[in-house]
C-alpha positions as YAML, in Angstrom:
chain: A
units: angstrom
residues:
- id: 1
  name: MET
  ca: [128.09, 92.91, 32.29]
- id: 2
  name: LYS
  ca: [128.44, 92.71, 36.06]
- id: 3
  name: LYS
  ca: [132.17, 93.56, 35.84]
- id: 4
  name: LEU
  ca: [131.41, 96.57, 33.65]
- id: 5
  name: LEU
  ca: [128.94, 97.89, 36.24]
- id: 6
  name: VAL
  ca: [131.45, 97.44, 39.07]
- id: 7
  name: ILE
  ca: [134.20, 99.16, 37.06]
- id: 8
  name: THR
  ca: [131.87, 102.04, 36.18]
- id: 9
  name: LEU
  ca: [130.87, 102.53, 39.83]
- id: 10
  name: CYS
  ca: [134.53, 102.48, 40.89]
- id: 11
  name: ILE
  ca: [135.43, 105.11, 38.31]
- id: 12
  name: ILE
  ca: [132.55, 107.37, 39.41]
- id: 13
  name: THR
  ca: [133.60, 106.99, 43.04]
- id: 14
  name: LEU
  ca: [137.24, 107.82, 42.22]
- id: 15
  name: VAL
  ca: [136.26, 110.88, 40.19]
- id: 16
  name: PHE
  ca: [134.09, 112.26, 42.98]
- id: 17
  name: SER
  ca: [136.73, 111.48, 45.60]
- id: 18
  name: ALA
  ca: [139.45, 113.19, 43.60]
- id: 19
  name: CYS
  ca: [137.52, 116.39, 42.91]
- id: 20
  name: SER
  ca: [135.58, 116.63, 46.10]
- id: 21
  name: GLY
  ca: [138.26, 116.33, 48.73]
- id: 22
  name: ASN
  ca: [137.19, 114.88, 52.03]
- id: 23
  name: ASN
  ca: [133.39, 114.76, 51.83]
- id: 24
  name: GLU
  ca: [133.04, 113.18, 55.24]
- id: 25
  name: LYS
  ca: [134.60, 116.13, 57.08]
- id: 26
  name: PHE
  ca: [132.34, 118.74, 55.45]
- id: 27
  name: GLU
  ca: [129.26, 116.52, 55.65]
- id: 28
  name: ALA
  ca: [129.96, 115.85, 59.33]
- id: 29
  name: LYS
  ca: [130.09, 119.59, 60.01]
- id: 30
  name: LEU
  ca: [126.77, 120.06, 58.21]
- id: 31
  name: SER
  ca: [125.03, 117.24, 60.08]
- id: 32
  name: GLU
  ca: [126.54, 118.09, 63.51]
- id: 33
  name: GLN
  ca: [125.91, 121.86, 63.39]
- id: 34
  name: LYS
  ca: [123.83, 123.08, 66.33]
- id: 35
  name: GLU
  ca: [120.66, 125.08, 65.75]
- id: 36
  name: VAL
  ca: [121.58, 128.71, 65.10]
- id: 37
  name: SER
  ca: [119.87, 131.76, 63.71]
- id: 38
  name: LYS
  ca: [122.78, 132.49, 61.38]
- id: 39
  name: VAL
  ca: [125.84, 130.65, 60.08]
- id: 40
  name: LYS
  ca: [127.88, 131.36, 56.97]
- id: 41
  name: LEU
  ca: [128.40, 128.33, 54.77]
- id: 42
  name: THR
  ca: [132.03, 129.45, 54.34]
- id: 43
  name: GLU
  ca: [132.54, 128.83, 58.08]
- id: 44
  name: LEU
  ca: [131.74, 125.15, 57.52]
- id: 45
  name: THR
  ca: [133.87, 124.57, 54.42]
- id: 46
  name: ASP
  ca: [137.60, 123.92, 54.56]
- id: 47
  name: PHE
  ca: [138.09, 124.92, 50.93]
- id: 48
  name: LYS
  ca: [137.80, 128.22, 49.08]
- id: 49
  name: TRP
  ca: [134.91, 128.85, 46.72]
- id: 50
  name: ASP
  ca: [133.30, 131.74, 44.86]
- id: 51
  name: TYR
  ca: [129.92, 130.22, 43.99]
- id: 52
  name: ALA
  ca: [127.83, 127.27, 45.11]
- id: 53
  name: TYR
  ca: [125.30, 125.91, 42.63]
- id: 54
  name: PHE
  ca: [122.45, 123.92, 44.15]
- id: 55
  name: ILE
  ca: [121.23, 121.70, 41.31]
- id: 56
  name: SER
  ca: [117.66, 120.41, 41.16]
- id: 57
  name: PRO
  ca: [117.00, 116.74, 40.49]
- id: 58
  name: TYR
  ca: [116.46, 115.68, 36.87]
- id: 59
  name: VAL
  ca: [119.01, 118.11, 35.40]
- id: 60
  name: SER
  ca: [121.40, 116.69, 32.81]
- id: 61
  name: LYS
  ca: [125.18, 117.02, 32.84]
- id: 62
  name: GLU
  ca: [124.99, 119.22, 29.74]
- id: 63
  name: GLU
  ca: [122.51, 121.58, 31.41]
- id: 64
  name: ILE
  ca: [124.65, 121.76, 34.55]
- id: 65
  name: GLU
  ca: [127.74, 122.62, 32.49]
- id: 66
  name: LYS
  ca: [125.79, 125.44, 30.83]
- id: 67
  name: ILE
  ca: [124.54, 126.68, 34.22]
- id: 68
  name: ILE
  ca: [128.01, 126.84, 35.76]
- id: 69
  name: SER
  ca: [129.74, 127.78, 32.47]
- id: 70
  name: ILE
  ca: [132.31, 125.02, 32.93]
- id: 71
  name: LYS
  ca: [132.79, 121.80, 30.97]
- id: 72
  name: SER
  ca: [134.07, 119.14, 33.32]
- id: 73
  name: ASP
  ca: [134.35, 115.37, 33.48]
- id: 74
  name: GLU
  ca: [133.66, 115.73, 37.21]
- id: 75
  name: ILE
  ca: [130.06, 116.85, 36.62]
- id: 76
  name: GLN
  ca: [127.39, 114.18, 36.38]
- id: 77
  name: ASP
  ca: [123.71, 114.02, 35.54]
- id: 78
  name: ASN
  ca: [121.43, 114.64, 38.50]
- id: 79
  name: ASN
  ca: [118.76, 112.19, 37.39]
- id: 80
  name: ASN
  ca: [117.84, 111.22, 40.91]
- id: 81
  name: ASP
  ca: [114.80, 111.61, 43.11]
- id: 82
  name: ASP
  ca: [113.63, 114.76, 44.85]
- id: 83
  name: SER
  ca: [115.57, 114.10, 48.06]
- id: 84
  name: THR
  ca: [118.94, 114.20, 46.28]
- id: 85
  name: ILE
  ca: [121.26, 117.05, 47.19]
- id: 86
  name: TYR
  ca: [123.75, 118.08, 44.50]
- id: 87
  name: VAL
  ca: [125.88, 121.15, 45.14]
- id: 88
  name: VAL
  ca: [128.77, 122.19, 42.92]
- id: 89
  name: PHE
  ca: [131.28, 124.59, 44.46]
- id: 90
  name: VAL
  ca: [133.30, 126.67, 42.00]
- id: 91
  name: GLU
  ca: [136.36, 128.86, 42.46]
- id: 92
  name: LYS
  ca: [137.96, 130.79, 39.58]
- id: 93
  name: ASN
  ca: [135.98, 128.83, 36.95]
- id: 94
  name: LYS
  ca: [137.03, 125.46, 38.33]
- id: 95
  name: VAL
  ca: [135.00, 122.86, 40.19]
- id: 96
  name: VAL
  ca: [136.64, 122.61, 43.61]
- id: 97
  name: TYR
  ca: [134.11, 120.50, 45.50]
- id: 98
  name: GLN
  ca: [130.88, 118.59, 44.96]
- id: 99
  name: LEU
  ca: [128.35, 117.51, 47.53]
- id: 100
  name: PHE
  ca: [126.11, 114.70, 46.36]
- id: 101
  name: GLY
  ca: [123.79, 112.43, 48.28]
- id: 102
  name: ASP
  ca: [120.37, 111.65, 49.64]
- id: 103
  name: ALA
  ca: [119.23, 114.10, 52.35]
- id: 104
  name: GLN
  ca: [117.91, 111.30, 54.55]
- id: 105
  name: ASN
  ca: [121.27, 109.52, 54.52]
- id: 106
  name: LEU
  ca: [123.32, 112.70, 54.92]
- id: 107
  name: GLY
  ca: [121.43, 114.02, 57.95]
- id: 108
  name: PHE
  ca: [120.88, 117.50, 56.51]
- id: 109
  name: SER
  ca: [119.04, 119.31, 53.75]
- id: 110
  name: PHE
  ca: [118.79, 122.80, 52.29]
- id: 111
  name: ASP
  ca: [115.77, 125.08, 52.04]
- id: 112
  name: LEU
  ca: [116.57, 127.67, 49.38]
- id: 113
  name: GLY
  ca: [113.04, 128.81, 48.61]
- id: 114
  name: LYS
  ca: [111.56, 128.40, 45.15]
- id: 115
  name: TYR
  ca: [113.84, 127.92, 42.18]
- id: 116
  name: LYS
  ca: [113.74, 125.92, 38.97]
- id: 117
  name: LYS
  ca: [116.84, 124.05, 37.81]
- id: 118
  name: PHE
  ca: [119.42, 125.68, 40.07]
- id: 119
  name: LYS
  ca: [120.11, 128.26, 42.73]
- id: 120
  name: ARG
  ca: [123.47, 130.04, 42.78]
- id: 121
  name: ILE
  ca: [124.80, 131.63, 45.92]
- id: 122
  name: THR
  ca: [128.05, 133.52, 46.43]
- id: 123
  name: CYS
  ca: [130.52, 133.03, 49.24]
- id: 124
  name: ASP
  ca: [129.66, 136.58, 50.33]
- id: 125
  name: ASN
  ca: [125.92, 135.89, 50.51]
- id: 126
  name: CYS
  ca: [125.78, 132.42, 52.07]
- id: 127
  name: ASN
  ca: [124.00, 132.93, 55.38]
- id: 128
  name: PHE
  ca: [121.76, 130.15, 56.63]
- id: 129
  name: SER
  ca: [119.69, 129.52, 59.70]
- id: 130
  name: VAL
  ca: [119.84, 125.96, 61.01]
- id: 131
  name: GLN
  ca: [116.95, 124.08, 62.56]
- id: 132
  name: ASN
  ca: [116.88, 120.47, 63.61]
- id: 133
  name: LYS
  ca: [113.78, 118.49, 62.71]
- id: 134
  name: ASP
  ca: [113.51, 114.78, 63.41]
- id: 135
  name: GLY
  ca: [117.30, 114.44, 63.68]
- id: 136
  name: GLU
  ca: [117.99, 116.26, 60.40]
- id: 137
  name: ASN
  ca: [119.56, 119.70, 60.13]
- id: 138
  name: ILE
  ca: [117.68, 121.98, 57.77]
- id: 139
  name: TYR
  ca: [119.71, 124.87, 56.36]
- id: 140
  name: LYS
  ca: [117.41, 127.70, 55.36]
- id: 141
  name: LEU
  ca: [118.96, 130.38, 53.15]
- id: 142
  name: ILE
  ca: [118.68, 133.87, 54.59]
- id: 143
  name: GLU
  ca: [117.99, 136.15, 51.63]
- id: 144
  name: LYS
  ca: [119.17, 139.74, 51.78]
...
């Protein structure tokens, strides 16, 4: 049983590493960003994307696949607590990057206003203000 758990965790880690590129580089940019009144999320990513889907906690893999209109083995359930950040970046109907983790451990969070299961933003409308509170960068979406 213990071996099965270790193997499962290794597989999940490999899947996320393969589809997500270098998480540390992007996450470092997000956590090290200085306070600014406006920054485009595309300026912080080193990959191309059309849409970013911010997924609420407690949303199943099947629901996420319906939301993004893509079936993918890379997608996972987001059955985690309220501080979990799960963002799926899509380009040309393909998952190109996923950001997944606990806001407290990552050093940043997103304030997207009220939404239910997900919030979709485009690469053309991805402006955020950045404030630092207690050592954590908070990215607040600037709505048009």
